[in-house]
LUMLUMMI-620993 format. One record per residue (C-alpha): residue in three letters; chain; x, y, z. Coordinates in steps of 0.1 Angstrom, whole numbers, always signed. Example, Ala and Ser with C-alpha at 12.3 -4.5 7.8 and 13.67 -1.06 7.14 Angstrom:
BEGIN
@r->ALA, c->A, u->+123, v->-45, w->+78;
@r->SER, c->A, u->+137, v->-11, w->+71;
end
This chain:
BEGIN
@r->MET, c->A, u->+8, v->+106, w->+299;
@r->ASP, c->A, u->+12, v->+134, w->+325;
@r->SER, c->A, u->+14, v->+171, w->+317;
@r->THR, c->A, u->+52, v->+171, w->+313;
@r->THR, c->A, u->+57, v->+138, w->+294;
@r->THR, c->A, u->+68, v->+140, w->+258;
@r->PRO, c->A, u->+55, v->+112, w->+235;
@r->PRO, c->A, u->+83, v->+88, w->+226;
@r->THR, c->A, u->+78, v->+96, w->+189;
@r->THR, c->A, u->+83, v->+133, w->+193;
@r->ASP, c->A, u->+121, v->+132, w->+187;
@r->ARG, c->A, u->+115, v->+112, w->+155;
@r->PHE, c->A, u->+88, v->+136, w->+143;
@r->CYS, c->A, u->+111, v->+167, w->+151;
@r->ASP, c->A, u->+138, v->+150, w->+130;
@r->ARG, c->A, u->+113, v->+146, w->+101;
@r->PHE, c->A, u->+101, v->+181, w->+104;
@r->SER, c->A, u->+137, v->+194, w->+104;
@r->GLY, c->A, u->+143, v->+173, w->+73;
@r->VAL, c->A, u->+114, v->+190, w->+56;
@r->VAL, c->A, u->+128, v->+225, w->+65;
@r->ALA, c->A, u->+162, v->+214, w->+51;
@r->TRP, c->A, u->+145, v->+201, w->+19;
@r->ILE, c->A, u->+128, v->+235, w->+14;
@r->GLU, c->A, u->+163, v->+251, w->+16;
@r->GLN, c->A, u->+175, v->+228, w->-12;
@r->GLN, c->A, u->+144, v->+236, w->-34;
@r->LEU, c->A, u->+145, v->+274, w->-33;
@r->ASP, c->A, u->+154, v->+275, w->-70;
@r->GLN, c->A, u->+123, v->+255, w->-78;
@r->SER, c->A, u->+86, v->+266, w->-80;
@r->LEU, c->A, u->+74, v->+254, w->-46;
@r->THR, c->A, u->+38, v->+252, w->-34;
@r->LEU, c->A, u->+23, v->+244, w->+0;
@r->GLU, c->A, u->+9, v->+212, w->-14;
@r->GLN, c->A, u->+44, v->+200, w->-25;
@r->VAL, c->A, u->+59, v->+208, w->+9;
@r->ALA, c->A, u->+30, v->+192, w->+28;
@r->ALA, c->A, u->+33, v->+160, w->+6;
@r->ARG, c->A, u->+70, v->+159, w->+15;
@r->ALA, c->A, u->+60, v->+159, w->+52;
@r->GLY, c->A, u->+32, v->+133, w->+46;
@r->LEU, c->A, u->+5, v->+155, w->+59;
@r->SER, c->A, u->-25, v->+173, w->+45;
@r->PRO, c->A, u->-19, v->+210, w->+34;
@r->TYR, c->A, u->-43, v->+222, w->+61;
@r->HIS, c->A, u->-27, v->+202, w->+89;
@r->PHE, c->A, u->+9, v->+210, w->+77;
@r->SER, c->A, u->+2, v->+247, w->+74;
@r->ARG, c->A, u->-11, v->+250, w->+110;
@r->LEU, c->A, u->+18, v->+229, w->+122;
@r->PHE, c->A, u->+45, v->+249, w->+103;
@r->THR, c->A, u->+31, v->+282, w->+115;
@r->ALA, c->A, u->+30, v->+270, w->+151;
@r->ARG, c->A, u->+66, v->+257, w->+150;
@r->MET, c->A, u->+82, v->+284, w->+129;
@r->GLY, c->A, u->+62, v->+315, w->+137;
@r->ARG, c->A, u->+53, v->+322, w->+100;
@r->SER, c->A, u->+35, v->+305, w->+72;
@r->VAL, c->A, u->+51, v->+280, w->+48;
@r->MET, c->A, u->+52, v->+304, w->+18;
@r->ALA, c->A, u->+63, v->+333, w->+39;
@r->HIS, c->A, u->+92, v->+311, w->+50;
@r->VAL, c->A, u->+100, v->+302, w->+14;
@r->ARG, c->A, u->+100, v->+339, w->+3;
@r->GLY, c->A, u->+120, v->+349, w->+33;
@r->ARG, c->A, u->+147, v->+323, w->+28;
@r->ARG, c->A, u->+149, v->+333, w->-9;
@r->LEU, c->A, u->+154, v->+369, w->+2;
@r->VAL, c->A, u->+181, v->+360, w->+26;
@r->ARG, c->A, u->+199, v->+341, w->-1;
@r->GLY, c->A, u->+194, v->+370, w->-25;
@r->ALA, c->A, u->+209, v->+394, w->+1;
@r->ARG, c->A, u->+240, v->+372, w->+2;
@r->ARG, c->A, u->+243, v->+373, w->-36;
@r->LEU, c->A, u->+241, v->+411, w->-35;
@r->CYS, c->A, u->+272, v->+412, w->-13;
@r->HIS, c->A, u->+292, v->+386, w->-33;
@r->GLU, c->A, u->+282, v->+393, w->-69;
@r->PRO, c->A, u->+288, v->+430, w->-76;
@r->ASP, c->A, u->+278, v->+428, w->-112;
@r->LEU, c->A, u->+245, v->+411, w->-105;
@r->GLN, c->A, u->+215, v->+430, w->-119;
@r->LEU, c->A, u->+186, v->+435, w->-95;
@r->VAL, c->A, u->+160, v->+425, w->-121;
@r->ASP, c->A, u->+178, v->+392, w->-126;
@r->LEU, c->A, u->+180, v->+386, w->-89;
@r->ALA, c->A, u->+143, v->+394, w->-85;
@r->PHE, c->A, u->+133, v->+367, w->-111;
@r->ASP, c->A, u->+158, v->+343, w->-95;
@r->CYS, c->A, u->+141, v->+349, w->-61;
@r->GLY, c->A, u->+106, v->+341, w->-76;
@r->PHE, c->A, u->+93, v->+376, w->-79;
@r->GLU, c->A, u->+74, v->+388, w->-110;
@r->SER, c->A, u->+91, v->+422, w->-111;
@r->GLN, c->A, u->+120, v->+442, w->-97;
@r->GLU, c->A, u->+96, v->+465, w->-80;
@r->ALA, c->A, u->+79, v->+436, w->-61;
@r->PHE, c->A, u->+113, v->+422, w->-51;
@r->THR, c->A, u->+124, v->+457, w->-38;
@r->ARG, c->A, u->+93, v->+461, w->-17;
@r->ALA, c->A, u->+96, v->+426, w->-1;
@r->PHE, c->A, u->+133, v->+431, w->+4;
@r->LYS, c->A, u->+128, v->+464, w->+22;
@r->ARG, c->A, u->+101, v->+449, w->+45;
@r->VAL, c->A, u->+125, v->+422, w->+56;
@r->PHE, c->A, u->+158, v->+441, w->+58;
@r->GLY, c->A, u->+146, v->+477, w->+64;
@r->VAL, c->A, u->+165, v->+491, w->+34;
@r->SER, c->A, u->+164, v->+488, w->-4;
@r->PRO, c->A, u->+186, v->+462, w->-21;
@r->GLY, c->A, u->+208, v->+491, w->-34;
@r->ARG, c->A, u->+215, v->+504, w->+1;
@r->PHE, c->A, u->+220, v->+469, w->+14;
@r->ARG, c->A, u->+246, v->+462, w->-13;
@r->ASP, c->A, u->+264, v->+494, w->-3;
@r->GLY, c->A, u->+273, v->+483, w->+32;
@r->PHE, c->A, u->+249, v->+461, w->+52;
@r->ALA, c->A, u->+262, v->+428, w->+64;
@r->VAL, c->A, u->+241, v->+397, w->+59;
@r->GLU, c->A, u->+249, v->+374, w->+87;
@r->PRO, c->A, u->+234, v->+395, w->+116;
@r->LEU, c->A, u->+202, v->+396, w->+97;
@r->GLU, c->A, u->+199, v->+359, w->+93;
@r->GLY, c->A, u->+176, v->+359, w->+123;
@r->GLN, c->A, u->+148, v->+376, w->+102;
@r->PHE, c->A, u->+141, v->+342, w->+86;
@r->PRO, c->A, u->+162, v->+316, w->+103;
@r->MET, c->A, u->+164, v->+282, w->+87;
@r->THR, c->A, u->+166, v->+264, w->+120;
@r->LEU, c->A, u->+136, v->+256, w->+143;
@r->PRO, c->A, u->+129, v->+278, w->+173;
@r->ILE, c->A, u->+140, v->+263, w->+206;
@r->ALA, c->A, u->+111, v->+245, w->+222;
@r->GLN, c->A, u->+99, v->+257, w->+256;
@r->ASP, c->A, u->+82, v->+236, w->+282;
@r->THR, c->A, u->+45, v->+243, w->+289;
@r->SER, c->A, u->+18, v->+224, w->+306;
@r->VAL, c->A, u->-4, v->+208, w->+280;
@r->ILE, c->A, u->-18, v->+173, w->+275;
@r->ARG, c->A, u->-42, v->+156, w->+252;
@r->LEU, c->A, u->-72, v->+143, w->+270;
@r->PRO, c->A, u->-76, v->+105, w->+266;
@r->GLU, c->A, u->-112, v->+106, w->+253;
@r->LEU, c->A, u->-123, v->+123, w->+221;
@r->ALA, c->A, u->-153, v->+147, w->+224;
@r->LYS, c->A, u->-182, v->+142, w->+200;
@r->MET, c->A, u->-201, v->+174, w->+199;
@r->PRO, c->A, u->-234, v->+184, w->+181;
@r->ALA, c->A, u->-236, v->+216, w->+161;
@r->PHE, c->A, u->-239, v->+248, w->+180;
@r->ARG, c->A, u->-239, v->+286, w->+174;
@r->VAL, c->A, u->-217, v->+313, w->+187;
@r->ALA, c->A, u->-218, v->+350, w->+185;
@r->GLY, c->A, u->-192, v->+378, w->+192;
@r->PRO, c->A, u->-168, v->+402, w->+176;
@r->MET, c->A, u->-149, v->+387, w->+148;
@r->CYS, c->A, u->-120, v->+399, w->+126;
@r->ARG, c->A, u->-94, v->+386, w->+102;
@r->PHE, c->A, u->-58, v->+384, w->+114;
@r->ASP, c->A, u->-24, v->+374, w->+101;
@r->GLN, c->A, u->+9, v->+367, w->+119;
@r->ALA, c->A, u->+17, v->+404, w->+120;
@r->THR, c->A, u->-16, v->+415, w->+135;
@r->LYS, c->A, u->-26, v->+385, w->+157;
@r->ALA, c->A, u->-13, v->+404, w->+188;
@r->GLU, c->A, u->-45, v->+425, w->+185;
@r->ILE, c->A, u->-68, v->+395, w->+193;
@r->PRO, c->A, u->-72, v->+405, w->+230;
@r->GLN, c->A, u->-91, v->+436, w->+218;
@r->LEU, c->A, u->-119, v->+412, w->+206;
@r->TRP, c->A, u->-121, v->+397, w->+241;
@r->SER, c->A, u->-125, v->+432, w->+256;
@r->ALA, c->A, u->-152, v->+440, w->+232;
@r->LEU, c->A, u->-170, v->+408, w->+240;
@r->ILE, c->A, u->-168, v->+409, w->+278;
@r->SER, c->A, u->-180, v->+445, w->+279;
@r->ARG, c->A, u->-213, v->+434, w->+263;
@r->LEU, c->A, u->-220, v->+403, w->+284;
@r->PRO, c->A, u->-246, v->+390, w->+292;
@r->PHE, c->A, u->-270, v->+397, w->+263;
@r->GLU, c->A, u->-304, v->+383, w->+254;
@r->GLY, c->A, u->-302, v->+350, w->+236;
@r->GLN, c->A, u->-269, v->+340, w->+252;
@r->VAL, c->A, u->-266, v->+303, w->+263;
@r->GLY, c->A, u->-251, v->+299, w->+297;
@r->SER, c->A, u->-232, v->+324, w->+317;
@r->TRP, c->A, u->-196, v->+312, w->+319;
@r->ALA, c->A, u->-184, v->+295, w->+287;
@r->THR, c->A, u->-167, v->+316, w->+261;
@r->TYR, c->A, u->-151, v->+304, w->+228;
@r->GLY, c->A, u->-120, v->+316, w->+209;
@r->VAL, c->A, u->-129, v->+302, w->+174;
@r->VAL, c->A, u->-103, v->+300, w->+146;
@r->SER, c->A, u->-118, v->+295, w->+111;
@r->ASP, c->A, u->-112, v->+302, w->+74;
@r->VAL, c->A, u->-74, v->+296, w->+76;
@r->ASP, c->A, u->-53, v->+307, w->+47;
@r->ARG, c->A, u->-32, v->+277, w->+42;
@r->GLU, c->A, u->-4, v->+294, w->+23;
@r->GLU, c->A, u->-1, v->+328, w->+40;
@r->GLY, c->A, u->-12, v->+318, w->+75;
@r->GLY, c->A, u->-40, v->+343, w->+79;
@r->PHE, c->A, u->-72, v->+333, w->+98;
@r->GLN, c->A, u->-105, v->+345, w->+111;
@r->TYR, c->A, u->-109, v->+347, w->+149;
@r->MET, c->A, u->-140, v->+352, w->+169;
@r->ALA, c->A, u->-143, v->+358, w->+207;
@r->GLY, c->A, u->-177, v->+345, w->+213;
@r->VAL, c->A, u->-203, v->+329, w->+235;
@r->GLY, c->A, u->-229, v->+302, w->+227;
@r->VAL, c->A, u->-263, v->+316, w->+216;
@r->GLU, c->A, u->-297, v->+304, w->+209;
@r->ARG, c->A, u->-308, v->+299, w->+173;
@r->GLY, c->A, u->-325, v->+331, w->+161;
@r->CYS, c->A, u->-306, v->+352, w->+186;
@r->VAL, c->A, u->-300, v->+388, w->+175;
@r->PRO, c->A, u->-266, v->+397, w->+189;
@r->PRO, c->A, u->-254, v->+432, w->+199;
@r->PRO, c->A, u->-244, v->+456, w->+171;
@r->GLY, c->A, u->-209, v->+448, w->+157;
@r->PHE, c->A, u->-212, v->+411, w->+167;
@r->SER, c->A, u->-212, v->+382, w->+141;
@r->THR, c->A, u->-228, v->+348, w->+144;
@r->MET, c->A, u->-213, v->+315, w->+133;
@r->GLU, c->A, u->-224, v->+279, w->+131;
@r->ILE, c->A, u->-199, v->+254, w->+145;
@r->PRO, c->A, u->-207, v->+221, w->+127;
@r->ALA, c->A, u->-211, v->+188, w->+145;
@r->ALA, c->A, u->-177, v->+172, w->+148;
@r->THR, c->A, u->-154, v->+149, w->+168;
@r->TYR, c->A, u->-126, v->+167, w->+186;
@r->ALA, c->A, u->-93, v->+159, w->+201;
@r->VAL, c->A, u->-91, v->+180, w->+232;
@r->PHE, c->A, u->-59, v->+195, w->+246;
@r->ARG, c->A, u->-59, v->+208, w->+281;
@r->ILE, c->A, u->-36, v->+238, w->+288;
@r->THR, c->A, u->-30, v->+244, w->+325;
@r->LEU, c->A, u->-19, v->+279, w->+332;
@r->ASN, c->A, u->+7, v->+290, w->+358;
@r->GLY, c->A, u->-6, v->+325, w->+367;
@r->THR, c->A, u->+19, v->+343, w->+346;
@r->ALA, c->A, u->+12, v->+363, w->+314;
@r->LEU, c->A, u->-15, v->+345, w->+294;
@r->HIS, c->A, u->-4, v->+351, w->+258;
@r->PRO, c->A, u->+31, v->+336, w->+260;
@r->GLN, c->A, u->+17, v->+304, w->+276;
@r->VAL, c->A, u->-10, v->+300, w->+249;
@r->LYS, c->A, u->+16, v->+306, w->+222;
@r->GLN, c->A, u->+39, v->+279, w->+236;
@r->ALA, c->A, u->+9, v->+255, w->+241;
@r->MET, c->A, u->-2, v->+260, w->+205;
@r->ALA, c->A, u->+33, v->+253, w->+192;
@r->MET, c->A, u->+34, v->+221, w->+212;
@r->ILE, c->A, u->-1, v->+210, w->+201;
@r->TRP, c->A, u->+4, v->+216, w->+164;
@r->GLY, c->A, u->+41, v->+209, w->+163;
@r->GLU, c->A, u->+43, v->+178, w->+185;
@r->LEU, c->A, u->+12, v->+164, w->+201;
@r->LEU, c->A, u->-10, v->+163, w->+170;
@r->PRO, c->A, u->+16, v->+149, w->+146;
@r->THR, c->A, u->+24, v->+121, w->+170;
@r->SER, c->A, u->-12, v->+113, w->+179;
@r->GLY, c->A, u->-21, v->+92, w->+149;
@r->LEU, c->A, u->-52, v->+114, w->+144;
@r->LYS, c->A, u->-62, v->+130, w->+111;
@r->VAL, c->A, u->-71, v->+167, w->+114;
@r->VAL, c->A, u->-100, v->+178, w->+93;
@r->ASP, c->A, u->-106, v->+212, w->+78;
@r->GLY, c->A, u->-130, v->+231, w->+101;
@r->PRO, c->A, u->-132, v->+255, w->+129;
@r->ASP, c->A, u->-111, v->+248, w->+160;
@r->PHE, c->A, u->-117, v->+266, w->+192;
@r->GLU, c->A, u->-105, v->+274, w->+227;
@r->LEU, c->A, u->-131, v->+268, w->+254;
@r->TYR, c->A, u->-129, v->+290, w->+285;
@r->ASP, c->A, u->-153, v->+278, w->+312;
@r->GLY, c->A, u->-159, v->+286, w->+349;
@r->ARG, c->A, u->-125, v->+273, w->+358;
@r->PHE, c->A, u->-108, v->+300, w->+337;
@r->ASP, c->A, u->-89, v->+327, w->+356;
@r->PRO, c->A, u->-57, v->+337, w->+339;
@r->GLN, c->A, u->-42, v->+350, w->+372;
@r->THR, c->A, u->-48, v->+318, w->+391;
@r->PRO, c->A, u->-23, v->+289, w->+388;
@r->GLY, c->A, u->-41, v->+258, w->+378;
@r->SER, c->A, u->-67, v->+275, w->+356;
@r->VAL, c->A, u->-73, v->+256, w->+324;
@r->ILE, c->A, u->-82, v->+262, w->+287;
@r->ASP, c->A, u->-95, v->+233, w->+266;
@r->PHE, c->A, u->-84, v->+236, w->+229;
@r->HIS, c->A, u->-106, v->+216, w->+205;
@r->VAL, c->A, u->-93, v->+204, w->+172;
@r->PRO, c->A, u->-117, v->+185, w->+148;
@r->VAL, c->A, u->-104, v->+151, w->+137;
@r->GLU, c->A, u->-117, v->+123, w->+115;
@r->ALA, c->A, u->-140, v->+100, w->+136;
@r->ASP, c->A, u->-130, v->+69, w->+116;
@r->GLU, c->A, u->-94, v->+75, w->+125;
@r->ALA, c->A, u->-104, v->+76, w->+161;
@r->GLY, c->A, u->-123, v->+44, w->+158;
@r->LEU, c->A, u->-157, v->+61, w->+166;
end
């Protein structure tokens, strides 16, 4: 498969994913969990949560809450006698206060002000039911799986969610300004490590790091982390010289939303990482990033 070829099963998978999103819409009156939605998709909660966030730009449960709020906003307009406390419980909130706070975060105004004159349809885009339009990007899965021993990395690390992940480049600035340091392994390779993913809310821990020797004492403010031995599916992202972040975002959506689900591989719960080596120069077309996702070796026939 070349860098622009879509697997023949992609359309079938996209139809299945769209079906799951439509099913969620039909179940908004029910008590939904990530496990139930993942089971509907036939995937593990870990895999499905990463896939859903990549495809939809938000976590599964954030989508469920958002769609309930959009439906609640419609009811505010069409049911003038509806009590806010009843609507709050119908939308799955434990109190009117919690409902009001969530409503204001999404729509920018309280439910009362919304009822007094805001239209619903223009705000549908806050939590659209439909999938975002896919955009082309240059990413392929390498034909061979990579079996790697355990190794250690060190660097600045922080927890992010979908609202704060735009701040990740600050970690890279903090890392690069301190390189090299004693105990660092090699001089070129750096790692963007994702770990401790919150399956329901989509939060995650991210480290911008380098390989280090065991026993290394990193610079102040840096953390260390052990990456366990694992078998990885490797996805090569080839950059085109334009802005880095939009390219990586599109690549991750393609990897989690299309290439992995159609690969036949079973993703395991563990750190995944971006590898930036001596070929990496974001301003040079043809520069590459290799994204490593741990998979079950048995599934791969290893």
